[in-house]
N, C-alpha and C positions, 0 to 999 in steps of 0.2 A: 612417450607421446604426451603432448600438452593439449589441453582442451580449454577453450575460452567460453565463458558463460556470459551472455548479454541478457540481463533481465529487462523488464518492461520499459521500452523506450519511449512510448507515447508521443510519437511524431504528431504535432498539432499545428495547424496553420497560424495560430496566434503566437507561436514561439519559434525562434530560429533553431536551425538544425546543426549549428556549428560543432556541437559536442560529437556528432557522428564523424565529422572530419577529423577531429582529434583522435577518436577511437580508431579510425582507419589508419592513421599514421602509426599508432601503437601496434595495431595488428601487423602491419608490414614490418615493423622493427622486430617484433617477437616471433612472428610466423608460427602461430599455433597450428597444429595439424588438423584440428577439429574446432569448429565454432558452433555453439548451440545458442539459439535465441529462444527465450522462454515465452515469447508471445507478447501481445499488446504492443508490438512495434508501431502499429497504427492506433491512433486514439479514436478517430472517427466521431468527433463530438456532434456532428450533424445528425447522427443516428441514436444519440443518447436518449434513454427513456427516463432518466432521473430528473432532469430539469426542463423537459419539453414544456412549452407554454409559459415559461418565465421570461423576464426581460433579457436575462443573460443569454437566452437561446437565440435571440434575433441575429440574423445575418449569417448563420451557419449554412455552409453549402458542402454537399458530398464531394463535388469536384475538387474543392480546395483541400479537403481532408485527404483525398487520394493523391493529389499533387505533393502534399507534405510528406507522406510516407515514401513515395517514389524518390523524392529529393533526398530524404534521409539515407536511402540505400545507395544512391548515386554518390553522396559524400563519403559514405562508409567504405566503398570499394574503389574510389577514384585513384588513390595512390597505388593500390595493388594493380589496377588496370594499366596504369602508366608503366609500372615496373615490369609487368608481364609483356607489354608491347616492346619494350627495350630488349627483354630476354629473347623474345621470339625473333626479333631482327638479327640478334647475334647467335641464334641457334643454341640458346642456353635453356636449362631447365626452368620452368615457370613455377611460381608459388600458387598452388590451387588447393586451398583447404577444403575439407568436407564441411558442408553447411546443412544444418537441420533447424527448422522453424517449428516450434510448438504453438499452434494458434491459441490465442487467449480469448477472454470474454469480450474484449473490445473488438477484435476481428469478428467474433460471433454476432456482433450487432448487425452485420450484414444479413446473416441467416435469419435472425429474429425479425428484422424489418421486412424481409420477403415473406416470412410466414404470417406476419400480421397484416401485410398489404399485398395481396395476391397480384395486384397490377404491376408490382415491381419485379415479378419473376421474369428473368431473362434480361433485365435492364441493368442490374447491378450484381456483383458477385466477388468472391475472394480473388478471382483472377485479375480484377481491377488493380490490386495492390502490387502485381508483378513480382510476387515472391519467387515463383518458379523461374521467371526470366533472369533474375539475379542469382540463380543457382541454388536456391534453398530447396531441400527435401522437406515437404510440408506434412506435418503431423496434425490430424484433426483436433479440434478443441475437445478437451477432457480425455483425450487418448494419451497414453504414455508410450515412450519408446526407450529401449535400453541399449547402451553401448559401453563396452569395457567394464561391464558389471555394475554400471550406474544407471538408474532409471530417472528419466526426465519427463516433466509435464508442466503445463502452465500452472496448474494446481492439482493436487490429489484430493479425492473426496473421502468422506468418512461416514459410516452408518448408512441406513436405508434412505435418508433424506438427500444424500448426494451433496451435502454442503462441503465447502472447501475445508481442508485441514488447516487450522489456525490456532495461534496462541502467541503469547509474548515470547515463549521459547519454542518456536515452531520447528526449529531444527531437531530438537529433542523429540517433539511430538511425531515428526515424520519418521524418524528411525525406530521409535517405539511402536508405532502402529503398522508400519510397512515391513519392518524386519529386513530391510535391504538398504543399500546406499541410494539415496533419493535426493533430487534437486527440484525445487519449484520456484516460481516467481509469485506474482499476484498481490501479495500483502504489502510489498514495497519495504518490508523489514529485512534486516540482515541478521541471521542467526545461524550458528553452526554448532553441531554437536556430534560426538563420536561415541560409538559403542563397540564392544568386542563380543562376537558370537561365541557360543560354547566351543566351536572348533578352532577358535583363536583368530579367525579372520576379522579384520577391522572393517567396520562399515560406518557411514556417516549420513546425517541429514543436513541439508542446506537450504535455507531460504535466502535467495540471492539479492534481495533489495530491488532497486529499480534503476533505470538509466534516463529518467525524465529530465526535462529542462529544470534548472534550479528554482524557477518561479512557477512551474506548473503545479496546478492543484485540481482537485475534483470537488464538486459541490457536497458530496456525501462525507467528506473526511477533513473538513477545514479545521477541526479541533485536534486532529491526530497526525497531520502531515509532518510535524516537527520530528516525528519518530522515524521518518523514512530515511533509508540509506541509499545514496546514489553512487553508482560505480559499476564495475564489472569484476568478474572473478576468474582467475586462472587456476586450473588444476594441473599440477606439473608431474610428469613422469608417472602416468597411470599404470597400475600393475595388471590391469585386465580383469581383476576380480572385485572391483568396487572400491579401490583405495588408491592412494597417490603418495608421492614423496613430500609434496608441499601444496598448500592452498594459499593463494595470494589474492587478497582483496585490494583492488586499485580504485581509489575514489575518483569520482567525476572531477572534483576540484584538482586533483593531481594531474589527470589527463589534460585538462584545459591549461593548466599552468605549464606543463612540459611540452605540449604539442601544438598549441595555438599561439 
């Protein structure tokens, strides 16, 4: 079984979503049985607390943010939808991968906005993003889920402070602290490390980078974004115990070059 990891996509109304169209074509060609999105598929800049009140914040609208992430999903699945329509017409087996979405801190902006502005309760919600309508099984922010011996979350926390696990070599840090195969997004860095348990089982830690637009940036990281890795990751032939036969990192640049 092959599993595709889509890290932080940051669909944003100021940037086009064509990268999702390219990824959709790649998905249909490769047909992974399982697709995991690590969260922050929606950027939701209108709900940002980092630069509220600055000039750059002017003109942001929640409706535009929601339209952007819905459009990203439409482009992601449009080729598969057309393929399946043809298969249905000819009574042939369709391609229906299992989909899981780990909500990230950007999706959690909705909950934080409602908590800080009670008048928003009932007017905005995660359901606006239509994740379930597009087939995603949604995992709450900061929760983890495990499949085939691999644990996934937008990020994992460490210590009593609940801060995200992070470092330059975050893959090594993940496997050292969690003692299991683990995959996270959040940092936008790509780092992969492997360990061997005393019983001989191989385990790994993976920070999967991001899938944001090449020109996308955030106000808090303008001096570090050159370190970001953009792309997706395929884990091939999972053994069911937290390991694989191959890990393939496909850059955003390659996807755009080959599929657009």
